[in-house]
C-alpha positions in Angstrom: -22.5 13.8 2.0 -19.2 15.1 3.6 -17.7 14.4 7.0 -19.7 17.0 8.8 -23.1 15.5 7.6 -22.1 12.1 9.0 -20.8 13.5 12.4 -24.2 15.3 12.8 -26.0 12.2 12.2 -24.3 10.7 15.4 -21.5 8.8 16.5 -20.0 6.1 14.3 -17.6 3.4 15.2 -14.1 4.4 14.5 -12.1 1.8 12.2 -8.3 2.5 12.1 -6.5 1.6 8.8 -2.7 1.4 9.4 -0.4 1.4 6.4 3.2 0.7 5.7 5.4 -0.2 3.0 7.5 -3.2 2.9 11.2 -2.3 2.2 13.8 -1.5 1.3 14.3 -4.5 -0.9 17.3 -6.2 -2.5 17.2 -4.2 -5.7 20.6 -2.9 -6.7 19.7 -2.6 -10.4 16.6 -0.5 -9.6 14.5 -3.0 -11.6 10.6 -3.0 -11.9 9.0 -5.6 -9.9 5.6 -6.6 -8.6 4.8 -10.3 -7.8 6.5 -12.4 -6.6 8.8 -9.4 -6.3 12.1 -9.2 -4.5 13.0 -10.1 -0.9 13.6 -7.6 1.8 17.0 -6.3 2.4 18.4 -6.5 5.9 17.9 -2.8 6.3 14.3 -3.4 5.4 13.9 -5.9 8.3 15.6 -3.7 10.7 13.4 -0.9 9.8 10.2 -2.9 10.2 11.4 -4.3 13.6 11.7 -0.6 14.7 8.2 0.1 13.3 6.8 -2.7 15.6 7.6 -0.5 18.7 5.2 2.4 17.0 2.6 0.0 16.1 2.1 -1.4 19.7 0.4 2.0 20.4 -2.5 0.7 18.3 -4.8 -2.1 19.3 -4.1 -4.1 15.9 -6.5 -6.9 15.4 -4.9 -8.4 12.3 -2.2 -7.9 9.8 -2.9 -8.2 5.9 -0.4 -8.3 3.1 -0.1 -9.5 -0.4 1.5 -12.9 -1.0 4.6 -11.3 -2.6 8.1 -11.8 -1.1 9.0 -8.5 0.8 5.3 -7.9 1.8 4.6 -11.3 3.1 7.8 -11.4 5.0 7.2 -8.0 6.4 3.9 -9.1 7.4 5.1 -12.2 9.3 7.7 -10.1 11.1 5.0 -7.5 12.1 2.4 -9.9 13.0 4.8 -12.0 15.2 5.9 -8.9 16.9 2.4 -7.9 17.7 1.1 -11.2 18.5 -1.8 -11.1 15.9 -2.8 -13.1 12.9 -1.2 -12.5 9.4 -3.6 -12.9 6.3 -2.1 -13.0 2.8 -4.3 -11.5 0.0 -3.2 -11.7 -3.6 -5.6 -8.7 -4.4 -3.2 -6.6 -2.3 -0.4 -6.9 -4.8 1.6 -4.2 -6.4 0.5 -3.4 -10.0 1.7 -6.0 -12.6 4.3 -4.9 -14.9 3.8 -7.7 -17.4 6.7 -7.9 -19.9 8.6 -5.1 -18.3 8.8 -7.2 -14.9 12.6 -7.3 -13.9 13.7 -4.5 -16.4 15.2 -1.2 -15.3 13.7 2.0 -16.8 16.6 2.4 -19.1 15.9 -1.0 -20.6 12.3 -0.3 -20.9 13.0 2.9 -22.8 15.3 1.3 -25.2 13.1 -1.7 -25.8 9.6 -0.2 -25.8 9.9 3.5 -27.0 6.5 3.6 -28.4 4.9 2.2 -25.2 6.9 4.6 -23.0 5.4 7.5 -25.0 2.0 6.1 -24.4 2.9 5.8 -20.7 3.9 9.3 -20.5 0.7 10.6 -22.2 -1.5 8.5 -20.0 0.2 7.7 -16.7 -3.0 6.2 -15.2 -4.6 4.5 -18.1 -1.5 3.0 -19.7 -0.9 -0.8 -19.0 2.7 -2.4 -20.0 2.3 -5.3 -22.4 0.8 -8.1 -20.4 0.5 -5.9 -17.2 -1.9 -3.6 -15.4 -2.5 0.1 -15.7 -2.4 2.2 -12.4 -6.1 2.7 -12.7 -6.7 -1.1 -12.8 -4.5 -1.7 -9.9 -5.9 1.1 -8.0 -9.5 0.1 -8.3 -8.4 -3.6 -7.3 -6.6 -2.3 -4.2 -9.5 0.0 -3.1 -12.0 -2.8 -3.4 -9.6 -5.1 -1.3 -9.1 -2.6 1.4 -12.7 -1.7 1.6 -13.5 -5.3 2.3 -11.0 -5.4 5.2 -12.6 -2.2 6.7 -16.0 -3.9 6.6 -14.5 -7.1 8.2 -12.9 -5.1 11.0 -15.5 -2.4 11.8 -14.6 -0.6 15.0 -11.1 -2.2 15.1 -7.6 -1.3 13.9 -6.0 -3.2 11.1 -2.6 -3.1 9.6 -1.8 -3.5 5.9 1.7 -4.1 4.8 1.5 -2.8 1.3 3.5 -1.3 -1.6 3.4 2.2 -3.2 0.3 1.6 -5.5 -1.8 -0.2 -2.9 -1.1 2.4 -0.3 -1.9 5.2 -2.5 -5.1 3.7 -3.5 -6.0 3.1 0.2 -5.3 6.8 0.9 -7.7 7.8 -1.8 -10.6 6.2 0.2 -10.1 9.3 2.5 -8.8 11.9 0.1 -10.3 13.1 -3.3 -7.1 11.8 -5.0 -7.4 10.4 -8.6 -5.0 7.7 -9.9 -3.1 10.1 -12.0 -2.2 12.2 -9.0 -1.0 9.4 -6.8 2.6 10.3 -7.0 1.9 13.4 -5.1 1.7 11.3 -2.0 5.0 9.7 -1.2 4.9 6.4 0.6 8.2 5.6 2.2 9.6 2.3 3.2 8.7 1.1 6.8 6.9 4.3 7.7 3.4 4.5 9.1 0.3 6.2 7.7 -2.8 6.3 9.9 -6.3 6.6 8.6 -9.5 6.7 10.7 -12.8 5.8 9.0 -16.2 6.7 10.4 -18.8 4.9 8.4 -17.7 5.3 4.8 -15.8 8.6 5.5 -12.0 8.7 6.0 -9.8 11.1 7.8 -6.0 11.0 7.3 -4.5 11.2 10.8 -0.7 10.8 9.9 1.4 10.4 6.9 4.9 8.6 6.9 5.5 8.5 10.5 9.1 7.7 11.4 9.5 5.1 14.2 13.2 6.3 14.4 13.1 10.2 14.4 
């Protein structure tokens, strides 16, 4: 059933999912990172403080974030600014890079040429040695976000996430498969807004800039 069918069945409580991405982070070497990840750069803190002003337009009931460095710090900053509780959830983490954690793309290409070829051939299904595929992280993230929406039915909730998690959350409202996730950019410290009516989602805004 599409959105029209749900609307014709009568009013549904609106649940609002607010998404942002923690960063920029301190990553001068442009290295792959997941958990525990890298700390926020001062620019990232400043951008998130600016975002708090935009978030005050929404009746945020709680802030959720993974227990990784940048996201947890960003979550604490925004929850404090909004005066709402912060809850850290490991299932909201970025995809695990396994043995590639901390390496640059150039180092990965030099050390793992066969694996990189397999990655290019199957972007969503390939998992680095000891790590997760995009598809695995995507399903984990979708399940986690769906549980938050159920817990906050009729409310607004903020998730301070990362690029993989946020794209997975967007796929709850859009028919977007994991292999096409890169088509939706998720910028640091911008705001994406999704409204859910029952199980159906509507994208209201993408990458709102608090400092246009």
